[in-house]
KEFI-271680 format. One record per atom (N, C-alpha, C): residue in one letter; x, y, z. Coordinates in pm, whole numbers, plus 32768, in hexadecimal, padded with zeros to 4 digits. Layout:
N
aXYZ...
//
This chain:
344
xA25D93E54DCCxA2CC93C84E25xA30B93424E00xA38F93404DE5xA3D492C44DC2xA3E4926E4E3FxA3DC91EA4E2BxA3EC918F4E9DxA47191A54EE4xA4DD91B74E97xA56191C44ED3xA56D923E4F2DxA512929D4F1ExA51993164F71xA4EC92FB5000xA4A292905017xA46E9277509DxA49691EF50D5xA4AF918C507ExA4CD910750B1xA55E90FC50DDxA57290B6514ExA5F890A35181xA62890155162xA6A58FF85187xA6DA8F735171xA6898F0B51BExA65F8F305237xA6108ED6528AxA5878F13529FxA51E8ECF5271xA4978F05527AxA44B8EC452EDxA3F08F12532AxA3998EDC5390xA3E58E9D5402xA3AC8E315438xA3EA8DED54ABxA46A8DA55486xA48A8D9A5405xA50A8D6353DDxA57E8DBC5406xA5628E365432xA5CA8E92545ExA5F48E7B54EFxA5B48E1E5533xA5D78E0355BFxA6688DD755CBxA6A68DF8563ExA7288DBF565DxA7198D29566BxA7838CE15649xA7818C505656xA76A8C2856E7xA71E8BBB5700xA7018B935789xA77D8B7957DExA7E68B43579ExA8618B2A57E9xA8A28BAA581AxA89C8C1357C8xA8D38C9457F3xA8838CCE5866xA7FF8CBF5861xA7AB8CEE58CExA7CC8CA4594FxA7E38C225944xA8088BD359BAxA8878C0B59FAxA8E98C2C59A8xA9678C6259DBxA9528CEB5A1CxA8FD8D3D59E0xA8E78DC35A15xA89D8DC15A9BxA8418D635AACxA7EE8D605B24xA8248D055B91xA87C8CA95B6DxA8AF8C495BCExA8F88C905C40xA8D08C715CB9xA9128CAA5D2ExA8DA8D2F5D5CxA8848D6D5D0DxA8468DE95D3AxA7EA8DCD5DB0xA7EB8E245E12xA7958E105E86xA75E8E955EB4xA6EF8E905EF9xA6B28F055F34xA6718EDA5FB6xA64E8F38600CxA60A8F116089xA5888EC7606BxA55F8E7360C7xA4E18E2E60B8xA46F8E8C60DCxA4158EA0607DxA39F8EF26093xA3278E9560A3xA2ED8E906119xA2858E2C6135xA2108E2E60D5xA1F28EA26099xA17E8EAB6042xA19E8E8F5FAFxA21E8E785F91xA2428E545F08xA2268DBF5EF1xA1CC8DA25E98xA1A68D185E78xA1FD8CE05E08xA2238D355DAAxA2748D095D39xA2D68D785D14xA3588D545D04xA3BC8DB65CD9xA4158D795C6ExA48C8DB25C5AxA4E28D895BECxA52B8D055C05xA51E8CCB5C7DxA56B8C535C9CxA5338BD55C5AxA4BD8BDD5C22xA4888B6D5BD3xA44E8BA55B52xA44D8B535AECxA4248B825A66xA38D8B8D5A58xA34D8BD55AB4xA2BD8BED5AA9xA2A28C585A41xA2268C605A14xA2038CC259AExA1FA8D5059E5xA1D88D5E5A66xA1C78DE25AA3xA1FE8DE45B30xA2198E5E5B5FxA22F8E705BEDxA1A88E825C31xA19C8E515CACxA11C8E5A5CF4xA1358E8A5D82xA0E58EED5DACxA0F18F275E32xA0678F275E75xA05E8EEC5EECx9FDF8EE35F34x9FBC8F6A5F72x9F488F9E5F4Ex9F17901A5F89x9EC28FFD6004x9E738F955FFEx9E208F6A606Dx9E0E8ED36064x9DBD8E9A60BBx9DA58E0B60B7x9D568DE1603Cx9D158E405FFCx9CC18E205F89x9CEC8E655F08x9D5B8EAE5F0Cx9D848EFA5E95x9E1B8EFE5E89x9E4C8EE05E10x9EDA8EE95DF4x9EF08F395D74x9F5C8F865D71x9F848FD55CFDx9FE08F805CA6x9FC18F785C25xA0118F2C5BC4xA0518F8F5B63xA0D28F825B4CxA11A8FE25AF7xA1738F9B5A93xA1768FD05A1AxA1D08F9C59B3xA1F9900F5956xA2618FF75908xA28C905958A4xA2C1900E582BxA2A1903E57B5xA2CF8FFE573AxA2D7906556CBxA34790675684xA35490BF560FxA3BA908355B1xA3B090A95531xA409906E54CDxA40990C1544DxA46590A453F0xA46690E6536ExA3F090B8531AxA3D390FD52ADxA35F90DB525AxA363904C5225xA2EE900E5224xA2E08F8851EDxA2A18F8F5162xA27890065139xA240901C50B3xA25390AE5090xA23990D25013xA24E915C4FE6xA1D591B64FFBxA162917B501AxA0E891CA5032xA0E791FB50C2xA0EE927E50DBxA0F992AF5165xA080929151BCxA00792995183x9F8F927E51D2x9F8E91EC5200x9FAD919051A6x9FAF910251C8xA01F90E5522CxA09391235218xA10291135277xA0D7913D5303xA09391AF530ExA06691DD5390xA005917D53D1x9FA891495383x9F4790E953BBx9F8C906853E7x9FE990365396xA0308FBB53BAxA0828FD05439xA0C890415442xA118905C54B9xA0C1905F5537xA04A909C552Cx9FEF90A2559Ex9FB9901755C0x9F928FCB555Bx9F5F8F435572x9FC88EEE55B7xA0448EFE558DxA0B28EB155C8xA0C88ED6565AxA0C78F57567AxA0DC8F835704xA06A8F58575Fx9FF08F61572Dx9F7C8F38577Bx9F7E8EA2579Ax9FBC8E545743x9FB68DC4574Dx9FEE8D8F57D0xA05A8DCB5802xA0958D9C587FxA0318DA558F2x9FE18E0E58F4x9F7D8E20595Dx9F118DB55952x9EE28D9B58D8x9E7E8D3358C5x9EB58CAA58EEx9F368C9358D8x9F728C1258F7x9F778BF5598Cx9F618C5959DFx9F5F8C455A6Fx9ED38C535AAAx9E6D8C4D5A54x9DE08C525A7Dx9DB78CDC5AB0x9E068D425A8Ex9DE88DC95ABEx9D9A8E185A56x9D5C8E845A84x9D158EE15A2Dx9D6A8F5E5A1Ax9D978F7C59A0x9DE38FF8598Ax9D8D907259A3x9DC990DA59DEx9D7E91535A00x9DBA91D259C7x9E3F91E159D1x9E80925B599Ex9EFE92365951x9F29929358FBx9FA1927D58ACx9FEE9300589BxA07292F55893xA0CB93645875xA119934057F8xA126939D579CxA16C9381571FxA202939A572DxA251934A56E4xA2E2935956DCxA305936E564AxA34893DE562BxA363940255A0xA3F59426558DxA43893E25531xA4BB940A5500xA4A69432546ExA4BF94B0544ExA49494E253CAxA504952B5381xA51D95055302xA583954852B0xA54895C25269xA540963052AExA4F996A55278xA53F96E45200xA5BD96C051E9xA60496F85176xA5E696AA50F5xA5B296325101xA59995E0508AxA50695BC5077xA4B395CA50DExA42595AC50D3xA3D1962550F9xA367963A50AExA30A96A550CExA2BD9682514DxA29F96E6519FxA25996CF521CxA1CE96945206xA19896A2518CxA1169667516DxA11C95CE5178xA19295975162xA1A49506516FxA18994DA51FExA1BD9529525FxA1A5950A52ECxA1119519530ExA0D1957C52D5xA041958E52EDx9FF3951052C4xA01794D85251x9FD294605223x9FEF93E7527BxA06993DD52ADxA08A9371530CxA032937C5388xA02693F753BCx9FD5940C5434x9F4293EC541Bx9F11940C53A5x9E8693EE5385x9E6D93565382x9ECC930B534Ax9EBF927A5349x9EC5923F53D5x9F2092735427x9F29924454B2x9EAA926254FFx9E7492D954EBx9DF892FF5530x9D8492A55507x9D82927C548Ax9D189224545Cx9D1891A254ADx9D8F916954C3x9D9A90EE5512x9D79910855A4x9DA8917855D9x9D8E91985666x9CF991AE5680x9CB591ED5622x9C2592015632x9BDE917A5632x9C07912055DAx9BCD909A55D9x9BE49054565Fx9C58906E569Cx9C7B9030571Cx9C42907C5792x9BFC90EB5779x9BC6914057E3x9C34916D5843x9CA291985806x9D1891C15850x9D3A9252582Dx9D4A92A65892x9D609335587Cx9DF393555864x9E10939F57FBx9E9693D557E6x9EA29453583Cx9EFD9451589Ex9F0394BF58FFx9F82951358F5x9FDA94F35896xA05495425887xA0BC94F4583AxA13A95215846xA1A594DC5800xA226952B5804xA28894FB57BAxA30A953D57B4xA3469529572AxA386959156F6xA3C5958A5672xA45795B2567BxA4A995755626xA53395A15614xA555959B5580xA5B695EB5556xA5E895E454CDxA645956D54C2xA63A95245455xA68C94AC5442xA69B949453ACxA70A94595384xA720943C52F6xA6C293D052C3xA6929378531CxA639930C52F4xA5B2931A5339xA548931952EBxA4C1931F5320xA4A392A55377xA46C92C053EExA43D92565447xA3C09289548DxA364922E54AAxA2E8925654ECxA2B291E35540xA275920755AFxA23591A35603xA1ED91E55677xA1C7919256D8xA17691C25747xA1A1918157CAxA19291CD5834xA190919758BCxA0FC918958E1xA0D391105907xA04690F75923xA03590CE59B5x9FD1910859F6x9FAF90E75A80x9F2490AA5A85x9F1390475ADAx9E9190075AE7x9E798FD75B75x9E058F9D5B8Ax9DDE8F6B5C0Ex9DB98ED85C06x9DD08E915C75x9DAA8E055C80x9D998DE45D14x9D468D835D32x9D3B8D525DBBx9DBB8D035DDAx9DFC8D1B5E4Cx9E7B8CD75E69x9E748C405E66x9DFE8C075E81x9DF18B765E82x9DBE8B3D5DFEx9DAD8B935D9Ax9D7B8B665D19x9DE08B7B5CA8x9E5B8B985CCDx9EC48BAC5C68x9EE58B295C22x9EF98B315B9Fx9F2F8ABF5B55x9FC78ACD5B51xA00C8A725B91xA09E8A6F5B88xA0C88A195B12xA1428A2C5AE4xA16A89E55A6AxA1AD895E5A84xA1C9893C5B02xA21588C15B1CxA1D188645B80xA14D88625B7FxA10688105BE2xA0A887A95BA4xA0CE87775B2CxA078870F5AF5xA07C86935B4ExA01686405B41xA00285CE5B99xA000854C5B49xA01584DA5B8CxA00684595B47x9F79844C5B0Bx9F7084175A93x9EEE84065A54x9EBB84805A0Ax9F0E84E759FBx9EE7855D59AEx9F0085475919x9EB5858F58C7x9ED5859A5838x9EFC862A581Dx9F49863D57B3x9F7A86C2578Dx9F3086F15711x9EF78767571Ax9EA7879F56ADx9EE68822567Ex9EF4883055FBx9F2B88A955BDx9EBC88F05570x9EB289745580x9E3F89BC5547x9E5D8A0854C6x9EDA8A085497x9EFC8A435415x9F6389EB53D0x9F6389E8534Bx9FCC899E5304xA05289E55313xA0BE89985304xA14489D25309xA17E89DB527BxA1EF8A20526FxA22E8A3551EExA2338AC751C5xA20E8B205222xA20A8BB05205xA2928BE351D7xA2FC8BBD521ExA3808BEF51FAxA3AC8BC15170xA38D8B43514FxA3B38B0D50CDxA36B8B53505BxA2E88B65506AxA29C8BA75000xA2C58C394FF4xA2DD8C7C5065xA30B8D06505ExA3938D105019xA3EB8CAE5032xA46D8CAD4FEExA45A8C9F4F58xA3F98C4E4F2FxA3DC8C3E4EA0xA3A28CBE4E65xA3508D044EB2xA3198D844E85xA38B8DE74E6ExA3E88DED4ECCxA4588E4B4EC2xA4B28E2A4E4CxA4B78DA94E28xA5098D7F4DB7xA4BB8D824D33xA4408DB84D38xA3E78DC14CC2xA3CA8D384C86xA3C18CD24CDBxA3A28C4A4CAExA3118C244CC9xA2D48C624D2CxA24B8C3F4D54xA1E68C894CFCxA1738C494CE9xA1088C884C9ExA0C28CF04CF4xA0748D474CB5xA0288DAA4D00x9FC48D654D5Dx9F8C8CF64D2Fx9F2D8CAC4D83x9F718C774E01x9FEB8C444DF3xA0368C124E67xA0578C844EC6xA07D8CF74E8FxA09D8D6B4EE3xA0218D994F31x9FB18DA24EEEx9F368DCD4F32x9F0D8D6A4F9Ex9F238CEA4F84x9EFF8C834FE5x9F528C8F5065x9FD58CA15057xA02A8CAB50CDxA0108D2C5119x9FF18D9950D2x9FCF8E165115x9F4D8E095164x9EEE8DBF512Fx9E6F8DA95174x9E848D5C51F6x9ED88CF451F0x9EF58CA55268x9F348CFC52D4x9F938D4F52ADx9FD98DA25310x9F808E10534Ax9F208E4052FCx9EC88EAA532Ex9E5E8E77538Ex9E468DF6538Dx9DD88DBC53DCx9DFC8DB85470x9DAB8DF454C4x9DC38DF45554x9DAA8D6B5591x9DEE8D4F55FFx9DD48CD6564Cx9D668CEA56B3x9D1E8D5656A8x9CB48D795706x9C468D0E570Bx9C108CE95698x9BA38C885696x9BD18C0156CAx9C478BD456A1x9C7B8B5456D0x9C878B545768x9CBB8BC157A1x9CCB8BC95832x9C448BC95878x9BE38C0F583Fx9B5D8C12587Bx9B1E8B88587Dx9B2D8B3F580Fx9AF68AB7580Ax9B3C8A5D5870x9BC08A635874x9C0D8A0C58CCx9BF38A295960x9BC98AA4597Fx9BB08AC85A0Bx9B3F8A775A49x9AEF8A3559F7x9A8189E35A29x9AAB89545A46x9B2C89355A30x9B5D88AC5A41x9BD288A95AA4x9BEF88325ADCx9C5D88255B3Cx9CE588225AF6x9D1B88965AD8x9D9D88A25A95x9E0D88855AF9x9E67882A5AD6x9ED988095B2Cx9F4E88675B14x9F64888A5A96x9FD688DE5A71x9FB8892159ECx9FF6899559D7x9FE089DD595AxA0558A3B593ExA0738A4B58BFxA0D28AAF5891xA0A78AD95806xA0EA8B3E57CExA0D48B5D5741xA1558B4056F5xA1478B185679xA1BA8AF05628xA1EA8B6855D8xA2638B9755F9xA2998C0D55B5xA3288BF45585xA3858C4A55A9xA4078C4D5568xA4608BD45579xA44C8B8355E2xA4A28B0E55F5xA46E8A9355ADxA3FF8AA15566xA3C88A32551AxA37A89D15571xA33289765531xA2DE89185579xA32F88C755DExA39F888C55B2xA3ED8839560DxA434888C5677xA45989065657xA497895C56BBxA439897B572ExA3BC8995570ExA35A89B35777xA32C893357BExA32A88C35778xA30E884457BCxA37D88235820xA3F9883F57FBxA469882B5858xA452887A58D8xA42688F958CAxA40C894A5940xA39989115993xA33588D85951xA2C4889D5999xA2EE882359EAxA35687DF59BCxA38587685A03xA3E587855A74xA41888005A7CxA47A88225AE4xA43E88125B6FxA48787CD5BC5xA45B87BE5C50xA3E587615C62xA3BE87195BFAxA34C86BF5C02xA37E862F5BF0xA35C85D65C4BxA387854B5C43xA33B84FD5BD9xA2CF85365BA7xA27F84F65B3FxA2AE85285AB6xA2CD84CD5A5DxA2F884F259D7xA28584F85974xA2A6851458F6xA23E851D588FxA27184E4580CxA21684A557C2xA236846E573DxA1E584BA56D4xA22984E7566CxA1E985345602xA1E384E15582xA16C84D85547xA159849654C6xA16984FE5458xA1D884FA5413xA1F7856353B2xA19185665341xA16184F15317xA10084ED52A9xA07D853252CDxA0648545534Fx9FE88586537Bx9FF5861D5386xA06F86515383xA08486E15396xA051872D531Bx9FF5878C532Dx9FC087D752B9xA02988375282xA037883851FExA09A888C51BBxA05688EB515AxA08D8961514CxA06189BB50E2xA081897E505AxA02C89994FFBxA04289674F73xA0CA89944F40xA11589374F0AxA199894C4ECDxA20A895C4F33xA1ED895B4FB6xA258896B5019xA2BF88FB500BxA29088805001xA2EC880F4FF3xA33688154F6ExA2F188424F06xA33188504E83xA3A788AF4E89xA39589224ECAxA40189844ED4xA47189514F2ExA44C89044F96xA4B388C94FEBxA50A88694F9BxA4CD881C4F44xA51887BD4EF1xA57288064E8DxA54A887D4E66xA59A88CC4E08xA606891E4E4ExA607891B4ED3xA66C89664F1ExA64D89F94F2ExA5CF8A1F4F17xA5A68AAB4F2AxA5818ABA4FBExA5E68ACE5011xA5D88AC250A2xA6088B4150E6xA5BA8B7C5141xA5E68BF45188xA65A8BD551E7xA6AE8C3851FExA7248C245251xA7058BF752DExA6938C245316xA66F8BFF539DxA65C8B6A53B0xA6388B245344xA6268A93534BxA6A98A4F5371xA7158A7A5333xA7968A3B534CxA7C48A5253DCxA7AF8ACA5411xA7D78AE3549CxA77F8A9454FDxA6FE8A8754DDxA6A68A365532xA6D689A55536xA6F7896F54C2xA72888E554BAxA7AB88D65507xA804893554F5xA887892C5535xA87E892A55CDxA81E89735604xA81989825696xA7B6892556DBxA75988E75691xA6F2889A56D6xA6DF880B56A0xA71287EC562AxA6F6876955EFxA73086F65640xA79F870E5686xA7DD86A156D2xA78786705745xA72086BF5768xA6C7869857D5xA64A864E57A3xA640863A5722xA5C885FB56E8xA5E9856E56BBxA5B1850A56FFxA5C8847F56DCxA586845E5656xA5CE84185601xA59B83F2557DxA5B3845A5511xA5EA84CD5535xA5FA853954D4xA65F85175467xA6CF84D9548ExA73984BD542DxA70C846153BExA6A7840F53D7xA67883AE5373xA61B83ED530CxA5F484685320xA59384A752C6xA5D284D35242xA58084D851DAxA5A88516515CxA5C585AA5176xA62985DF5131xA6568668514BxA5E586CE5140xA58E86BE50DDxA521871F50CAxA4C787275144xA4AC86B55182xA45786B751FAxA4A086F9526FxA52386EA5274xA56F873052DCxA55C87C752CExA56187F75252xA54D8886523AxA4C188B35261xA45D8863523DxA3D28888525BxA3BA888E52F1xA3EC882D533BxA3CD882353CAxA414888C541ExA48088C553E9xA4C58931542FxA4B389B853E7xA45589BC538AxA43A8A375341xA4068AA4539FxA4458B1A53A2xA4148B8453FAxA38C8BB953CCxA32D8BB85426xA2A68BE85408xA2948C765439xA2488CC553F2xA21C8D48541ExA1868D435431xA1578D6A54A8xA0C98D6454C8xA0918CD854B0xA0D78C7454E8xA0AC8BEA54D9xA0378BC85534xA00C8B4B552Bx9F978B1F5577x9FB78AFA5606x9F4F8AD75650x9F5F8AA356D7x9F7D8A0E56D0x9FD589E15728x9FF589545738x9FC9892F57C5x9F6688D957D1x9F2388C35850x9F1B882F5872x9F2A881158F2x9F1C87885924x9E99877D5971x9E47871B5949x9DC78702598Dx9DB8866C59A4x9D6986425A07x9D5485B35A1Dx9D1C856F59A1x9D4B84F75985x9D2284B1590Cx9C8A84A15902x9C4984895974x9BB984735971x9B6B84F2594Cx9BAE85655953x9B6F85E3592Fx9B91860E58A1x9BEE85C85860x9C2585F857E1x9BBD86055773x9B6385A55769x9AFD85AC5701x9AA486255711x9A7C863F578Ex9A2786B357A9x9A718735578Dx9AF2873757AEx9B4387B05795x9B4D87CB5700x9B6E876556B2x9B7B87745620x9AF887A655E4x9A89876D560Fx9A07879455D9x99E388235601x99FE8847567Ex99DF88CF56ACx9A3289365661x9AB189175648x9B05897055F8x9ACD897E556Ax9AAB890D552Fx9A77890E54A6x99F6895D549Cx99A089515502x9922899C5503x99388A3354FFx99AD8A5E552Fx99CE8AED5530x9A318B1354C2x9A428ABA5462x9A978AD953EEx9B2B8AC45402x9B518A7A546Bx9BDF8A605487x9BFB89CD5469x9C5C89B35414x9C7C892953ECx9CE688EF5449x9CBB88BB54BAx9D19887B5516x9D3F87F054E5x9DBE87CC54F9x9DF0874B54CAx9E3F87065539x9E2286875552x9E70863955B2x9EF286105570x9F62863655ABx9FE58618556FxA03885B955C3xA0098594563AxA057853A568ExA01585265714xA05F84E6576ExA02A84C957F3xA09D84BD5856xA07C84C358D5xA0E184B3593DxA0F3841F595ExA16A83FE598FxA189837559B5xA1E283755A30xA1B783305A97xA20483295B13xA28A82E45AFAxA28C82825A9ExA30682355A86xA37182855A3CxA34A82F35A00xA3A9834559B4xA3E683B25A0CxA45E83DA59E6xA49E844E5A24xA4B684B659B7xA481852E59C9xA49085955965xA433858158EExA46185AC5878xA40E85AB5800xA4448542579ExA3E984F05769xA40B848C5704xA3B784A65687xA3F4849D5612xA3AC84B15595xA3B484345540xA346841754F9xA34483A8549AxA2E383CD5429xA2F5839053B5xA2A283B45343xA210838B5356xA1F5832153A0xA16B82F953BBxA12C82AF5347
//
């Protein structure tokens, strides 16, 4: 199967609508107040949450996108890992999933879809999450993803905008996925680089979430299509406490900065910068390549979590003990408003 037969102009989470367009689409929308709705579309949370009882809440998310690679099994696993990630980012346990399929049956053999489903099932089995159904439509462009449902205690949810003074920010995966994938598509990346980025995207955030559940997490999100700074911007919304990011501490995929310097940049990066960079203090002073890296759209990115500084060493060690390379990339500051970046 040729790559061009399955890859689209926008791969993975880089296919998201620009954040500014989403703001316009959702601005002013209203619905009745439902007392049991804990989280809905009015804030940029990772999932919707509905209270079933005093001790149980239903967590729901949906995510799908065009292929991020030409291997259908790997694409299916990455798509599942990405959809599951939103549930993990809210401290919930995924339980069931429904598949979403847009399939070009006139240009692709149905065996291709079978392999996508096998890859997705592999990730779901690892997550102990049951595939209970799905929906398919014919479409000129292949797309695949999942609607995932999970459970969480209503008082144990991790929200994305409640970091506290004295917190540090920890990232559990390196960034640069979009840049390296763009290099792969342009036949510039080595096979080793391609395998490395595919491995990162296939890795579930399950273990990281399990480790973090033993610590006092103030806030959490996962880093996906809006890039590291785009999701940090969302974490700062409605919070009087700001955050400072040390760019030199941010873990990068090998060659990500190199490709950024060469201008091998996915289109989603430019829309992210256009709609969110004006809210980031210190951004204009950065070298252009770092601007690209920090707004690079991630697919199946890591968790970005705020924990009290006095717990940070224990958190990093506990993650490392379970094979997760957590990295401190910044901290909160009461004196700051919003997000500030510096090279460090």
